[in-house]
C-alpha positions in Angstrom: 34.0 -27.6 -85.2 34.3 -23.9 -84.6 36.9 -22.7 -86.9 37.4 -19.9 -89.3 39.5 -16.8 -89.7 38.3 -13.6 -88.2 37.0 -11.3 -90.8 39.0 -8.0 -91.7 37.6 -5.3 -89.5 37.0 -7.2 -86.4 38.7 -5.9 -83.2 39.9 -7.3 -80.0 40.4 -5.2 -76.9 42.6 -6.8 -74.3 40.6 -6.8 -71.0 41.5 -4.0 -68.6 42.0 -6.6 -65.7 44.9 -8.2 -67.7 48.4 -7.3 -66.3 51.1 -6.6 -69.0 54.7 -7.5 -68.3 57.9 -7.3 -70.3 56.9 -4.6 -72.8 53.6 -6.2 -73.5 55.2 -9.5 -74.6 53.5 -11.2 -71.6 50.0 -10.9 -70.5 48.5 -12.3 -67.3 44.6 -12.5 -66.9 41.7 -14.3 -67.9 39.4 -16.7 -66.1 40.8 -18.9 -65.1 44.1 -17.1 -64.9 46.8 -17.6 -67.3 49.7 -16.4 -68.8 50.0 -15.6 -72.5 53.3 -15.1 -74.3 53.7 -13.0 -77.4 56.5 -12.7 -79.9 57.7 -9.0 -80.2 55.9 -8.5 -83.5 52.9 -9.6 -82.1 53.0 -7.5 -78.9 53.6 -4.6 -81.3 50.3 -5.2 -83.2 48.4 -4.9 -80.0 50.0 -1.4 -79.1 47.6 0.4 -76.8 45.6 -2.7 -75.9 43.5 -3.1 -79.2 44.1 -4.9 -82.2 42.1 -4.9 -85.6 42.3 -7.6 -88.0 43.8 -6.7 -91.3 45.4 -9.6 -92.5 46.1 -13.5 -91.8 48.8 -12.6 -89.3 46.7 -10.2 -87.2 43.9 -12.7 -87.4 45.9 -15.2 -85.6 47.0 -12.9 -82.8 43.5 -11.5 -82.3 42.3 -15.2 -82.2 45.2 -16.0 -79.7 43.9 -13.2 -77.3 40.1 -14.3 -77.6 40.8 -18.1 -76.9 43.1 -17.2 -74.1 40.5 -15.2 -72.5 42.7 -12.1 -72.2 40.8 -10.4 -74.8 37.2 -9.3 -75.8 35.6 -9.2 -79.2 34.7 -5.8 -80.9 33.0 -7.0 -84.0 32.6 -4.6 -87.1 29.6 -6.1 -88.8 25.8 -7.3 -87.9 23.7 -10.1 -89.4 20.3 -9.0 -90.1 17.6 -9.6 -87.5 15.4 -11.0 -90.1 17.9 -14.1 -90.1 16.6 -14.8 -86.6 13.6 -16.7 -85.5 12.4 -16.6 -81.9 11.3 -19.6 -80.0 9.0 -19.2 -77.0 8.4 -22.5 -75.1 5.3 -22.0 -72.9 3.0 -23.8 -70.4 0.1 -21.8 -68.7 1.6 -18.6 -69.0 -0.5 -16.7 -71.4 -0.1 -13.3 -69.8 3.7 -13.5 -70.0 3.5 -14.5 -73.5 1.4 -11.4 -74.4 3.8 -9.1 -72.5 6.6 -10.8 -74.4 5.2 -10.5 -77.9 4.9 -6.7 -77.8 8.6 -6.6 -77.5 9.3 -8.7 -80.6 8.5 -6.0 -83.3 8.9 -7.6 -86.9 10.5 -10.8 -85.9 9.7 -14.3 -87.0 8.2 -15.9 -83.6 7.4 -19.7 -83.0 5.4 -20.6 -79.5 5.7 -24.0 -78.5 2.8 -24.8 -76.3 4.1 -27.5 -74.0 0.7 -29.1 -72.9 -1.3 -26.0 -71.4 -4.2 -26.8 -69.7 -6.0 -24.6 -72.3 -4.3 -24.7 -75.8 -2.6 -21.4 -76.5 -3.9 -19.3 -79.6 -2.0 -16.6 -81.6 -2.0 -13.4 -79.1 -4.3 -10.6 -80.2 -1.2 -8.2 -80.6 0.8 -10.7 -82.8 0.2 -8.4 -86.0 2.9 -6.2 -84.8 5.3 -9.2 -85.2 6.9 -10.4 -88.2 5.0 -13.6 -88.2 3.8 -15.7 -85.4 3.2 -19.7 -85.5 2.1 -21.8 -82.7 2.8 -25.4 -82.3 1.7 -27.7 -79.4 2.6 -30.8 -77.5 -0.4 -32.4 -76.4 1.0 -33.4 -73.0 4.0 -31.6 -71.3 7.6 -32.9 -72.3 9.5 -30.2 -70.7 11.0 -26.9 -71.9 13.8 -28.9 -73.6 11.8 -30.5 -75.9 9.5 -27.5 -76.5 13.0 -25.5 -77.6 13.7 -28.4 -79.6 10.6 -28.6 -81.4 10.6 -24.6 -82.2 14.2 -24.9 -83.6 13.4 -27.7 -85.9 10.4 -25.8 -87.4 12.7 -22.4 -88.0 14.4 -22.0 -91.1 16.6 -18.8 -90.5 20.3 -19.0 -89.8 19.7 -18.1 -86.0 17.3 -18.9 -83.4 16.9 -17.1 -80.2 15.0 -18.7 -77.1 13.1 -16.7 -74.8 11.3 -18.0 -72.0 7.5 -16.6 -71.4 8.6 -14.7 -68.3 11.2 -12.6 -70.0 11.0 -9.2 -71.7 13.8 -8.2 -74.0 15.3 -4.6 -73.8 15.6 -2.4 -76.7 18.8 -3.3 -78.8 19.2 -6.7 -77.2 19.3 -8.6 -80.4 21.5 -6.3 -82.6 24.3 -6.5 -79.8 24.3 -10.2 -79.8 24.2 -10.6 -83.4 27.4 -8.8 -84.0 29.5 -11.5 -82.2 28.3 -13.8 -85.1 30.7 -12.2 -87.4 33.3 -14.5 -85.6 32.6 -17.6 -87.6 33.7 -19.7 -84.6 30.7 -18.3 -82.3 28.0 -20.7 -81.9 26.2 -18.9 -78.8 25.7 -15.7 -77.5 23.7 -14.8 -74.3 22.5 -11.5 -72.9 22.5 -10.3 -69.0 19.4 -11.1 -67.5 18.2 -8.5 -65.2 15.1 -8.0 -63.0 11.8 -7.3 -64.4 10.6 -5.6 -61.4 13.9 -4.7 -59.3 11.9 -2.9 -56.4 9.6 -4.2 -54.0 10.1 -6.6 -51.0 13.3 -7.5 -49.5 13.3 -10.8 -51.2 12.7 -9.0 -54.6 15.6 -6.7 -54.0 17.8 -9.7 -53.1 17.0 -11.4 -56.5 17.6 -8.2 -58.4 21.2 -8.3 -56.9 21.9 -11.7 -56.8 19.7 -13.6 -59.0 21.1 -16.9 -60.4 20.2 -15.8 -64.1 22.3 -12.8 -63.9 26.1 -13.4 -64.6 27.2 -9.8 -64.0 28.3 -6.8 -66.0 31.6 -8.0 -67.4 31.8 -9.4 -70.8 33.3 -12.8 -71.1 33.7 -15.8 -72.7 31.8 -18.8 -71.8 33.8 -21.8 -70.4 33.5 -24.5 -67.9 35.4 -23.4 -64.9 35.6 -20.0 -65.7 33.9 -16.9 -64.0 31.1 -17.4 -66.6 30.8 -21.2 -67.0 27.4 -21.5 -68.8 24.5 -19.2 -69.6 20.7 -19.6 -68.8 18.3 -20.6 -71.6 15.9 -18.1 -70.4 17.4 -16.2 -73.1 20.1 -17.2 -75.5 21.0 -16.7 -79.3 22.4 -19.7 -81.4 23.5 -20.8 -84.9 20.8 -22.9 -85.8 22.9 -25.2 -88.0 25.1 -25.8 -85.1 22.2 -26.3 -82.4 20.7 -28.8 -84.9 24.1 -30.5 -85.6 24.5 -31.2 -81.6 20.8 -32.1 -81.4 19.8 -29.2 -79.5 19.0 -29.3 -75.6 19.0 -32.7 -74.0 15.1 -33.6 -73.7 15.8 -36.1 -70.8 16.9 -33.3 -68.7 14.3 -31.1 -67.2 17.2 -28.9 -65.1 20.7 -27.9 -66.2 19.8 -28.5 -69.8 21.2 -25.2 -70.7 24.5 -26.0 -69.1 24.8 -29.3 -70.7 24.2 -27.4 -74.1 26.9 -25.1 -73.5 29.4 -27.6 -72.5 28.9 -29.7 -75.2 29.1 -26.8 -77.8 32.6 -25.9 -76.1 33.8 -29.5 -76.0 32.9 -29.5 -80.1 35.3 -26.6 -80.5 32.9 -23.8 -80.6 33.3 -20.4 -78.9 30.5 -19.0 -76.6 29.9 -15.3 -75.6 28.3 -13.5 -72.7 27.3 -10.0 -73.7 25.9 -7.9 -70.7 25.3 -4.8 -72.9 22.1 -6.7 -74.2 19.7 -6.8 -71.5 16.6 -9.4 -71.0 14.5 -8.7 -68.1 13.0 -11.8 -66.2 10.0 -11.9 -63.8 11.9 -13.3 -60.9 10.1 -15.6 -58.3 9.7 -13.3 -55.2 7.5 -15.3 -52.8 9.8 -17.1 -50.6 8.2 -20.6 -50.9 8.5 -20.5 -54.7 11.9 -18.8 -54.5 13.3 -21.5 -52.2 11.7 -24.5 -54.3 13.5 -22.9 -57.2 16.7 -22.8 -55.9 16.4 -26.4 -54.7 15.5 -27.4 -58.0 18.6 -26.0 -59.6 20.6 -28.0 -57.2 19.2 -31.3 -58.2 21.0 -30.4 -61.8 24.4 -31.0 -60.6 24.2 -34.8 -60.4 22.9 -35.4 -63.8 25.6 -32.7 -65.1 28.4 -34.7 -63.4 27.3 -37.9 -65.0 27.5 -36.4 -68.5 30.5 -34.1 -67.8 32.8 -36.0 -65.4 34.9 -33.7 -63.0 33.2 -30.2 -64.5 30.8 -29.5 -61.7 33.2 -29.6 -58.6 32.1 -27.7 -55.4 35.9 -26.8 -55.2 38.6 -26.2 -57.8 41.8 -25.4 -56.7 45.4 -26.5 -56.5 46.3 -28.9 -53.4 48.8 -26.2 -52.2 46.2 -23.6 -52.0 43.5 -26.0 -50.5 46.2 -26.6 -48.0 47.0 -23.1 -47.1 43.2 -22.3 -47.1 42.6 -25.2 -44.5 45.5 -24.3 -42.4 44.4 -20.6 -42.1 40.8 -21.5 -41.4 41.8 -23.1 -38.3 42.6 -19.8 -36.6 45.5 -21.5 -34.7 49.0 -20.2 -34.6 50.4 -23.3 -36.1 47.7 -23.4 -38.8 48.7 -19.5 -39.7 52.5 -20.3 -39.7 51.6 -23.3 -41.9 49.4 -21.5 -44.3 52.3 -18.8 -44.7 54.8 -21.5 -45.2 52.6 -23.2 -48.0 52.3 -19.9 -49.6 55.9 -19.5 -49.5 56.2 -22.7 -51.3 53.5 -21.7 -53.8 55.7 -18.4 -54.5 58.6 -20.4 -55.2 57.0 -23.0 -57.6 55.2 -20.0 -59.3 58.5 -18.1 -60.0 59.9 -20.7 -62.0 57.2 -20.2 -64.6 58.2 -16.4 -64.7 62.0 -16.7 -65.0 63.1 -14.0 -67.8 60.3 -11.6 -66.9 60.5 -8.4 -65.0 60.2 -9.0 -61.3 59.2 -12.6 -61.5 59.1 -12.7 -57.4 56.6 -9.9 -57.2 54.5 -11.4 -60.0 54.7 -14.8 -58.4 53.6 -13.2 -55.0 50.6 -11.6 -56.6 49.3 -14.4 -58.2 49.8 -16.6 -55.2 48.0 -14.3 -52.7 45.1 -13.8 -55.2 44.8 -17.5 -55.5 44.8 -17.8 -51.9 42.1 -15.2 -51.2 40.0 -16.6 -53.8 40.5 -20.3 -52.6 39.7 -19.3 -49.0 36.3 -17.6 -50.2 35.7 -20.8 -52.4 36.3 -22.9 -49.6 33.8 -20.8 -47.3 31.2 -21.0 -50.1 31.3 -24.6 -50.5 30.9 -25.3 -46.7 28.0 -23.1 -46.6 26.3 -24.0 -49.7 27.4 -27.4 -51.1 28.5 -29.1 -47.9 26.3 -27.6 -45.4 24.8 -30.6 -44.0 28.6 -31.8 -43.2 29.3 -28.4 -41.9 26.1 -28.5 -39.7 27.1 -32.1 -38.4 30.6 -30.7 -37.3 29.1 -27.7 -35.6 27.1 -29.7 -33.6 29.7 -31.8 -32.5 32.7 -29.2 -32.0 32.4 -25.9 -30.3 35.7 -24.9 -31.9 34.5 -25.8 -35.4 31.1 -23.8 -34.7 33.1 -20.7 -34.1 35.2 -21.2 -37.3 32.0 -22.2 -39.5 30.1 -19.1 -38.1 32.9 -16.9 -38.9 33.4 -18.0 -42.4 29.7 -18.0 -43.0 29.2 -14.2 -41.7 32.5 -13.1 -43.7 31.6 -14.9 -46.9 28.0 -13.4 -46.9 29.2 -9.8 -46.1 31.8 -10.4 -48.8 29.3 -11.2 -51.2 27.1 -8.2 -50.0 29.9 -6.0 -50.8 30.2 -7.1 -54.4 26.5 -6.6 -55.2 25.2 -4.0 -52.6 24.8 -1.2 -55.5 22.0 -3.3 -57.3 19.5 -4.5 -54.5 20.1 -1.7 -51.8 19.6 -4.2 -49.1 21.2 -3.8 -45.7 23.9 -6.4 -45.2 21.9 -8.4 -42.4 18.7 -9.2 -44.6 21.1 -9.9 -47.4 23.3 -12.2 -45.4 20.0 -14.1 -44.4 18.8 -14.3 -47.9 22.3 -15.7 -49.1 22.4 -18.4 -46.5 18.8 -19.5 -47.3 19.8 -19.7 -51.1 22.8 -21.7 -50.2 20.7 -24.1 -47.9 18.2 -24.4 -50.9 20.9 -25.2 -53.5 22.6 -27.6 -51.2 19.6 -29.5 -50.4 18.9 -30.0 -53.9 22.3 -31.2 -54.6 22.1 -33.6 -51.9 18.7 -34.9 -53.0 19.9 -35.4 -56.5 22.9 -37.0 -55.2 21.2 -39.4 -52.9 18.4 -40.1 -55.7 21.0 -41.1 -58.1 23.4 -42.9 -55.6 26.3 -40.9 -56.7 28.6 -38.4 -54.9 30.5 -37.2 -58.1 28.8 -33.9 -57.9 30.3 -33.5 -54.3 34.0 -34.4 -55.1 36.3 -31.6 -55.1 38.9 -31.1 -58.0 42.3 -30.5 -57.3 44.5 -29.1 -60.2 48.1 -28.8 -60.5 
């Protein structure tokens, strides 16, 4: 269980996107959005948006900010990198291994050869590393089993998992280690960026929109939030916690990293995403390999749904928001009027939560509007990604649905491009093409997994509230 008082000197900064009301006593923000009410003395501790732990009371307030998602940690101490063992699962990628090893100066490294055609030897440049051990599976058992083998061999307090197709950037480890000064943190992950950001149009799309890149904003890792998991291509864990939860599920050959994150969360541990730490990844940038990989990722939704019921819905929103979005998407006068009326009901319902605050109607209206916009794009994304076979059938049967679906597909793709255009530098047309191909591949994998398992749980929407 992830418990423990935050140490003195540990700081928490209120996220800049959080809205403050009633002289700092009410904070609204986080992901998903929530309202945090503080006592006047607690609000006074935060002052200009920062609180430093100095006693048990400030430690409780700081913990509340972190757990509500409205605050981000600012650790003051860093464990030693000598307390870290790097585990590298590998199969038939010695060139990538040699490139990786050169970036691991002074660290303990365990290479797990998962049934490579030619057994892996200690790389020539390993003399620059603290120590290198090579273990071998005579037959391939999958990356989850390889990681577990390396973890069980390690003896340090922390274990970092790095795939053989990544290269950590300078300072990656120290930035992440600081988070473990919080005794409740079990896992920290860096931002995964493109090793070669330039090149073909697909390479630039992956640089902007890789499934492994979770963005530039720091966050707690929680199911249902903006960062619901972190990929196992690069992550850092407390070894004792990972051992207690038996590491990765070796029966899973996809989405085992998501499963581990959610099991740690369910056990009460905190997880962090630290985008200041960078690890570069060699993306697949030939169309066939890229498409196949996206399809493979989609097959992970069904086994995840079986292990974590209700946690992988294509759509998750309140019934009122879904109704408003469906009515608005109809693009009829009656539908638009109905959507406005539904939003009005939502405002009235939300307003009851904010009675006693400054401008409760305004707060409720802002949150209802934000929820509606987010829900509309979530619906558009699901229709183009998770449910595209159904959308395609409807498009073939109805000219009106064809116009609506085309409008949603174009609008969603261009909206996504506007959020990511600074990275890849792609024009919106080619970006939209790759985004739709990305969604088709993932959705095809999702349906493939669902049909193979004879289960539609991963396709069921979740209506909250």
